C-alpha positions, -999 to +999 in steps of 0.1 A: +052+659+848+047+646+813+062+614+798+091+616+774+088+600+741+119+581+729+132+582+693+111+552+683+079+570+693+074+548+723+064+562+756+092+561+781+088+566+819+074+596+837+101+623+841+095+626+879+104+589+884+135+593+862+146+625+880+143+608+914+167+580+903+190+605+887+191+627+918+200+596+939+231+590+918+240+627+913+239+634+950+269+610+954+289+626+926+325+634+936+330+657+905+299+672+891+287+662+857+291+692+833+259+703+817+273+697+782+277+660+793+242+657+807+227+673+776+240+644+755+222+617+775+187+601+770+175+587+803+156+555+796+130+536+817+152+505+819+178+526+839+203+530+810+216+565+803+220+563+765+248+584+751+236+606+723+268+626+718+299+620+696+312+585+690+348+573+689+366+540+689+380+521+718+418+521+715+420+484+718+390+475+696+387+499+668+356+482+654+335+489+685+319+522+688+318+539+722+305+573+732+333+599+733+336+631+753+361+659+752+376+669+786+398+699+794+430+690+811+435+719+837+473+713+838+479+717+801+447+737+792+442+713+763+413+691+755+415+654+751+390+627+743+379+600+767+351+574+765+318+588+778+313+558+801+347+561+817+341+598+823+307+591+839+322+564+861+350+586+873+326+615+880+308+593+906+335+569+918+367+589+914+398+582+893+404+548+878+438+534+868+443+534+830+451+497+833+414+490+842+385+487+818+350+500+826+326+472+822+289+478+812+270+455+836+239+461+816+256+449+784+248+482+766+280+498+754+263+532+749+250+533+786+268+559+808+248+553+840+275+550+867+253+524+885+256+502+854+294+505+852+323+487+870+360+490+869+376+456+861+407+442+845+407+437+808+407+400+812+375+401+834+358+425+810+364+401+781+353+371+801+320+389+810+315+398+774+318+361+763+295+351+792+268+375+781+270+363+745+267+327+757+233+334+774 
């Protein structure tokens, strides 16, 4: 397979290597990723899945931009917005209490790779953010 070129004109990683990593994650998926979600992701060599779709604002921190994804609620048949990283995490790991934040272990807030995400308390998420900044 050919290599994919990222937006900066730099060569990324061979697609077959990326597909192998992606397949390993997707085979554990509890709820399949919809195609319209996957089409909004750039898979990078560093393992981050960069969100290229719509952006919204985290309800607690309006100045921080996060990926946003519209989800259909089957009970009400209405669409609502959720953060793209929370949606990706829940697709692989199952439902997460609304009281928990989804931390980006890679430190990249646009990454939606479920392997780079962890459900933690808000306090833990903030502490990790300060720890990353201090390094």
